[in-house]
C-alpha positions in Angstrom: -0.3 0.0 0.2 2.9 2.5 0.9 4.5 1.7 -2.2 1.9 2.5 -4.3 1.5 5.8 -2.5 5.0 6.4 -2.9 4.8 5.2 -6.7 1.7 7.9 -7.2 3.8 10.8 -5.6 6.6 10.3 -7.7 4.3 10.1 -10.9 2.7 13.4 -10.0 6.1 15.2 -9.2 7.5 13.7 -12.3 4.5 15.1 -14.6 4.2 18.3 -12.9 7.8 18.9 -13.9 7.0 18.1 -17.5 4.1 20.1 -17.8 5.7 23.2 -16.0 9.1 22.6 -17.7 12.4 22.1 -16.0 14.4 25.0 -15.1 17.8 24.0 -15.0 19.3 27.7 -15.5 22.4 29.2 -14.0 24.5 32.3 -14.3 26.0 30.6 -17.5 22.7 31.6 -19.1 23.7 35.1 -18.9 25.4 36.2 -22.3 27.6 39.3 -22.7 28.2 40.9 -26.1 30.3 44.1 -26.7 30.3 45.7 -29.9 32.2 48.9 -31.2 29.3 51.4 -32.1 31.4 53.6 -34.4 31.5 56.8 -32.6 34.1 58.4 -30.2 33.8 60.1 -26.6 36.7 62.2 -25.7 38.8 60.3 -28.1 38.1 56.8 -26.8 35.9 54.5 -28.7 32.5 54.2 -27.9 31.3 50.3 -27.2 27.8 48.8 -26.7 26.9 46.3 -24.6 24.1 43.6 -24.6 23.4 41.6 -21.6 21.2 38.5 -22.4 19.2 36.4 -20.4 19.3 33.1 -22.7 17.1 31.3 -20.1 13.6 30.3 -19.8 13.4 31.7 -16.3 13.9 35.2 -15.0 17.0 36.2 -13.2 17.5 39.1 -10.7 20.5 40.4 -8.5 22.7 40.0 -11.9 26.1 40.9 -10.9 29.0 41.3 -13.4 32.8 41.2 -12.8 34.1 44.7 -13.6 37.5 44.9 -11.7 39.2 48.3 -13.6 36.0 49.0 -15.2 36.3 53.1 -16.6 34.3 54.9 -18.9 34.5 58.4 -20.5 30.9 58.1 -20.8 28.5 57.9 -18.2 26.6 54.6 -17.8 22.8 55.0 -16.2 23.5 53.9 -12.8 19.8 52.6 -12.9 21.3 49.9 -15.5 24.6 49.3 -14.2 26.4 50.4 -11.0 29.8 49.8 -10.0 30.4 48.8 -6.4 34.2 47.7 -5.9 35.1 44.7 -8.3 31.5 44.0 -9.0 28.7 45.9 -11.3 25.1 45.4 -10.3 22.9 45.2 -13.5 19.3 47.2 -13.3 19.4 47.6 -9.7 19.3 44.1 -9.0 15.5 43.8 -10.8 14.7 41.1 -12.6 15.8 40.4 -16.5 12.9 38.5 -17.9 13.4 35.3 -19.7 15.3 35.7 -23.1 15.3 39.8 -22.8 18.3 41.8 -23.1 19.5 45.2 -21.3 21.7 47.1 -23.1 24.1 50.1 -22.2 27.2 51.9 -23.4 30.6 53.1 -22.4 33.7 54.7 -23.9 37.2 53.3 -23.2 40.1 51.9 -25.2 40.9 49.0 -25.1 37.3 47.4 -24.8 36.5 46.0 -21.1 35.2 42.8 -21.1 32.3 42.0 -18.5 31.9 38.6 -16.9 28.6 37.2 -15.1 29.3 36.5 -11.6 26.1 36.0 -9.8 22.4 35.9 -10.2 19.2 34.4 -8.3 17.1 32.5 -11.0 13.4 32.8 -10.4 10.5 30.6 -11.0 9.6 29.5 -14.7 
């Protein structure tokens, strides 16, 4: 009897996961691309950065490694705020599934941002 109950519960959990979809997202689902805009700001090339959540789940509290990041062009602190060696994206707010956040900066050479941390939400 107990064995049948356990099998039934496992089946329910299994089918719930299939219906809802498995969310196995990590910080590795945050993709960052940098491309030169063609403009110059104070004799420094401008770079356009796209941060993409390539996950079916929303992610928040996204922190990027940005040790040594400098710019001649101010970045909106509501999009990217620097705190020591880390940068917080969109004030820690949620970046929805498959959405992108963009910002620009001016420096030479280009700076490579790396995803460091995020909280993965429910799918």
